Each structure stands twice: as C-alpha cells, then as structure tokens.
N, C-alpha and C positions, 0 to 999 in steps of 0.2 A: 146289187142288193145283198148278196152273200158277204162281200167284203165289209159292208156296213155293219154287220153283226160281229164279224171277226175282229175288226179294228178296236172297238171298245173293250173287248176281252183282252187284247194284247196291251192296250194302254193301262187298263186296270192291273193286269199282271205285272207290268213294269213297275208301277207304283208300289204294289204290295210286296214284290220281291225286293225292291230297294229298301223298303222300310223294315221288313221282317225276315227276309231270306226265303229260300225255296222250301225248306223243311217245315217252316212254321205256317205256311199259307196252305189252307185246305181248299179243295175244290168248291165246297159249299160256300165258303166266304167269297171266293172269286165270283161265283155265279150270282150270289146275292148282291154283290157290288154292282154288277152290270145288268141285273134283272134278266139273266139268261137261264135256259134250262140245261140239264145234263145232256139232253139229246143235241142241243145246239152246240155245246162244247165238243162232244164226240163227233159231230159232223165235220168239224174243222181240225181236231187234234186227236190222235189215237191214244194219248196218255198225257199225264201231267208233265212228264219229262219232255215230250215232244212240244208241248205248249211252252215250257220254259225255254226250250231251244228257239222257238219262233219268236218269243219275246226278246231274247238276246240278239238274234239275227236282225230283227227290226230296229232295235235300238242302236246296234253297231253300225248298220247301214245309214241310219239318220245322223248319227254322230260323225261318221266318216264324211258324209256329204256336207255337214256343217263345218267340219274341220277343213275340207278342201276349199270351201268358199272363204273361210275366215283367215286361212294362212296362205292364200295364193301369193306367190312371189317369195315366200319363205322369209319375210322380214322378222327379225327377233321379236319386235313388239307384237306382231300378229300371232306368232306361235304362243307366246306367253298369254296374250289376250284370249286365245281360244280356251286355254285351261281356266283362266279367270272367269270367262263367260260361263263355262260348265259349272264352276263352283258357285257363282252368283245365282245361276238358274236353280240349282239344287237347294240353296239356302232359301231362295224366294218361294220354292215349292213347299217349304215348311219342314224340312228335315235336315239333319246333319249330313254333310256331303258323303256320298258313297259312290263307288264304282260298281256298276251292276255286274260286270264280269268277275270282279273280285268277290262280290257278295255271293254270287252263285258258285264260284270256285270253292268257297268255304263249305258248300253243301254237296260237293262231289261225292262224298261218302254216303249221302242221304238219297242218292239216286239221280242226281243231276249229271247228265253225260258230259264228259270232258271235252269232246270234239267241238261243240258250239262255243264254249268258253275260249278255247284255244283259237278257233277261227275268228271270233270277234276281236280278240287281242291282236291277231296277225293283221286283220284289216286296218285297224287303227294305227298299228305300227307302220304299215306300208305307206299310208297317207302321210303320216308325220315324217317318216324318213325322206319321202320325196320333197316335202316342204323344207326340211333341213338341208337337203342337197341343193335345192334352189337358192336358199339363203346363203349357203357357202359360196356358190358360184357368183352370187351378186355381192359378196363381201359383207353381208349383213349379219352373218352368223359365223362363229369361230370355226375354222376349217381343220382343226387338229384332231378330229375324230371321224370315224366312219359313220355315215348317217343312220344306217340300220341299227347299229349297236347303240348309238345315241338315242334313237327313238325308243328302243327297248328300255334303256335306262330311264328316260323321262317318264314313260308309262309306268314303269315299276315304282319310280319315285312317287308318282301321282296315286297309284293304287295303294301304296303303303301309307301315304299321307291321309287318304280318305278312309282307310281302315282305321288308322289311329284316331281320326276325327270321330268315328263312331264310338270308339272306346272312351275318348275324352269328352264326348258330347259337346264339342265346339269345333269351329273351323280354323283354329290357329295353326294346326299342322299343315293343311293344304295352303294356307296363305304364306307360311314360311317356305313351303316347297316352291311356290311361284317365285318368291324372291330369289331362292337358290337357282332356279332355272334361268332367270334373267341374268344373273351374274355368270353362270357357267357357260351360257351360249354366246355371251358378248364377244364380238370379234377383237 
C-alpha cells in the first residue's frame, strides 16, 4: 500500500522535472498533481532534494532495464533504435525531448545533489558500453573505439541534442544525432 502512494509521486515528479526543471517545481504543485498531503510526502522523502534523487534513480533504473532489453546482442540497429524509442516516447508524451539527468544537472546550483545525476549517467553508460562491446564482438558495431568511452560519447551527444531540442523547441537535433550515431557506429 505504501508503494502505491509513493509511485504516483515519483511519476508526477519525473514529468514535472522533465517539463520545468528542479528549481521551478514547488512541493505544493507536486502534491496537488497527485492529490497527496505534505505528511505523505515527508513520510517517503526527507526533502525535495531526496525526492528528486529518488525520481532520477527510478527513471535511470527503468531506462537501463529498457536499454538492456532493447539492445541485447549489441546490434547497431538495436542501439540506435533504443535512442529513437526514447525520443519518440518523449514526443508522444507531449513535450520536446529532454534527458532528465541533464535537466536536473542544470539545477545542481539550485540544490539538486550531484551524486544521483552522476550515478544515473554511469548506470546508463555501463549498460550501453556492454551493448557496444557485444556488438563489436559480433562484428555489428565498429571496433575502433573503447566501448566505455564510446558509450560516454553517445550519451553526451544525446544529452546535448536533447538540451538543444529544448532551446529550439523541436526534435530536429535529436533526430540528427540519431543519424550521426548510425554512421559513427557502422562497422
């Protein structure tokens, strides 16, 4: 029962943070969105910062699981398809594509702790690096780079493209990044 009340808060927090950022989202707005009391919030989270950390951890774990399933075997098409699926899901949700870790990293000076942002990015990087290594072993992905460095580069490219999309208010940058990924990874 307790998780039932916690999960809607985390889901609403993810949506609100993606749309507006950590600093712009007030506790009252979050509570009104999910119909929860301050007491319920503080039962699960000692602070807004801890809440944001939990939101990011939840999203990173979900995205890592989705990524593991989508890019099993490390084929080039699967790696690019995972990023494309992420983009299409965000567009379908009604907002310009954004990376939650990037969005929250912008707010590090506004109280968002750096550790969860760093941990989320490392988790995704690790899963992607393993897929790239598998693809290299299978001959499906270019083998002239170290997988961990390439994973970091791809995630940086993606984070930059989604940040640019927010500024441009369209998804042309992320779509161009996907095209670049496909060419760069080709064996």
